[in-house]
N, C-alpha and C positions, 0 to 999 in steps of 0.2 A: 430658219437656220441662218446664222450670221456668216456672211462671206466677207473676209477681209479684203479691202481694196488696196492695201499696202503691198508693194512688190519689193522683193529683195534683188538688188542689182549687184552683181559681182564683176569687178574688172579683172580679167585674166592676164597673167604675166608669167615670167619665168618660174616663180615659185608655185604656180598653179597650172603647170603645163603637163602634168602627168595624169594618167587615168584615175589613180587613187585620189588625187587632190580634187579633180573635177567631180568625181563620183561623190566625194564627201560634201562638196558644196551643194550638189543637187539634192542629196539626202538631207542636208541641213535646211533646205527650203529655197534655194536659189530659183528665182523666176526668170531672170534676164542675165545673160552673159554678155559682158561688154569687152570688146577688144580694141586697144588703143593702136591705131594704125600709124601713129607717129614713131613707134618703135617696132623693130623687127621687119621681116620681109613679108610680102604677100604669100609666098609659099609657106612660111612658118604659120601665118594666120589661117591659111586654108586648112592646114593639118589640125590646128586647134579647133576650128569651127566644125570640122568633120567629127572630131572626137567628142565635142559637146553634143552634137546631134545624135551620135551613136549611143552615148551614155544616157542621154535623156530618154531615148526609146527603151533602153535596157532597164533603167530604174523605174520608168513609168511616171 
């Protein structure tokens, strides 16, 4: 069986900061979530990271 080595990396920002948006990215095949720490606060990013982890577990 062929296993693709290509990864889909998505940079998360204001337009992808909702549960529905992140769930859609995961369901579309996102392998890596990238957060740009040059913009936003650490508190905002920690919420986003927690959301990605929770949704990744839910979606599988």
